[in-house]
C-alpha positions as CSV (number, residue, x, y, z in Angstrom):
1,X,0.0,0.0,0.0
2,X,1.3,3.4,-0.9
3,X,-0.6,6.7,-0.3
4,X,0.1,9.9,-2.2
5,X,-0.6,13.2,-0.5
6,X,-3.7,15.1,-1.8
7,X,-5.4,12.0,-3.2
8,X,-8.5,10.0,-2.1
9,X,-7.2,6.4,-2.0
10,X,-9.4,3.5,-1.2
11,X,-7.6,1.3,1.4
12,X,-8.6,-2.4,1.6
13,X,-7.3,-4.5,4.5
14,X,-7.5,-8.2,4.1
15,X,-8.1,-10.0,7.4
16,X,-6.1,-13.2,7.7
17,X,-8.0,-14.7,10.6
18,X,-10.8,-17.0,11.4
19,X,-12.9,-14.4,13.2
20,X,-16.5,-14.0,12.2
21,X,-16.5,-10.5,10.8
22,X,-20.3,-10.2,11.2
23,X,-19.6,-10.2,15.0
24,X,-17.4,-7.1,15.0
25,X,-18.8,-4.6,17.6
26,X,-16.1,-1.9,17.4
27,X,-13.3,-1.3,15.0
28,X,-10.4,1.1,14.8
29,X,-8.0,1.5,11.9
30,X,-5.2,4.0,12.9
31,X,-2.8,5.7,10.6
32,X,0.1,7.3,12.5
33,X,3.4,8.9,11.7
34,X,6.5,7.1,12.7
35,X,8.7,8.4,15.6
36,X,11.0,11.3,14.5
37,X,8.3,12.9,12.4
38,X,5.8,15.5,13.8
39,X,3.0,13.4,15.3
40,X,-0.1,13.0,13.1
41,X,-2.8,10.4,13.5
42,X,-6.1,9.5,11.9
43,X,-8.4,6.8,13.2
44,X,-11.3,5.3,11.3
45,X,-14.1,3.6,13.1
46,X,-16.8,1.0,12.2
47,X,-19.1,3.8,11.0
48,X,-16.5,5.1,8.4
49,X,-15.5,1.7,7.0
50,X,-17.1,-1.0,4.9
51,X,-16.8,-4.7,6.0
52,X,-17.2,-7.6,3.6
53,X,-17.4,-10.7,5.8
54,X,-17.3,-13.1,2.8
55,X,-14.1,-11.7,1.3
56,X,-12.8,-10.9,4.9
57,X,-11.9,-7.3,4.0
58,X,-12.4,-3.9,5.6
59,X,-12.4,-0.9,3.2
60,X,-12.1,2.8,3.9
61,X,-11.6,5.9,1.8
62,X,-9.1,8.6,2.8
63,X,-10.0,12.2,2.0
64,X,-7.7,14.7,0.4
65,X,-7.6,16.4,3.8
66,X,-6.6,13.1,5.5
67,X,-3.7,12.5,3.1
68,X,-2.6,16.1,3.1
69,X,-2.3,16.0,7.0
70,X,0.6,13.7,6.6
71,X,4.0,14.8,5.5
72,X,5.9,12.8,2.9
73,X,7.3,10.1,5.1
74,X,6.7,6.6,6.4
75,X,3.6,5.9,8.5
76,X,2.3,2.9,10.5
77,X,-1.2,1.4,10.1
78,X,-2.9,-1.0,12.5
79,X,-6.4,-2.4,12.8
80,X,-8.0,-3.3,16.2
81,X,-11.4,-4.9,16.7
82,X,-13.7,-5.8,19.6
83,X,-16.1,-8.6,19.0
84,X,-19.7,-8.9,20.3
85,X,-18.4,-11.3,22.9
86,X,-15.8,-8.7,24.1
87,X,-12.8,-10.5,22.7
88,X,-10.3,-8.0,21.3
89,X,-7.8,-8.5,18.4
90,X,-5.1,-6.4,16.8
91,X,-3.4,-6.7,13.4
92,X,0.4,-6.5,13.0
93,X,1.5,-2.9,12.4
94,X,2.0,-2.3,8.7
95,X,4.5,0.3,7.5
96,X,3.7,2.2,4.3
97,X,4.8,5.5,2.8
98,X,3.2,8.8,2.0
99,X,4.2,10.0,-1.4
100,X,4.8,13.6,-2.4
101,X,3.0,15.9,-4.7
102,X,4.3,19.0,-6.5
103,X,1.4,21.3,-5.8
104,X,0.1,21.2,-2.2
105,X,-3.5,21.7,-1.2
106,X,-7.0,20.4,-1.9
107,X,-8.1,20.5,-5.5
């Protein structure tokens, strides 16, 4: 996954687990700058994502403002869920990059 500043990418996370995705009660997908870069964070919740329990995917769309909030650098992404039975799970932290643009700002 690579994200370019000022764009509206669709991010799809494939869940490699046996959890029943129809039983997700709460969900957080957090994008955060790595240490050494000014701290920025964006978290998406269940209401701002789309879950496909058959394909075992979670999809979200970042806005131009979301991607512009991050400087050109590496970021970390992690998904956490709480199930209806209160069991909680977290994905591994994924590192990806934020690509640059020549003309800054929302278009």
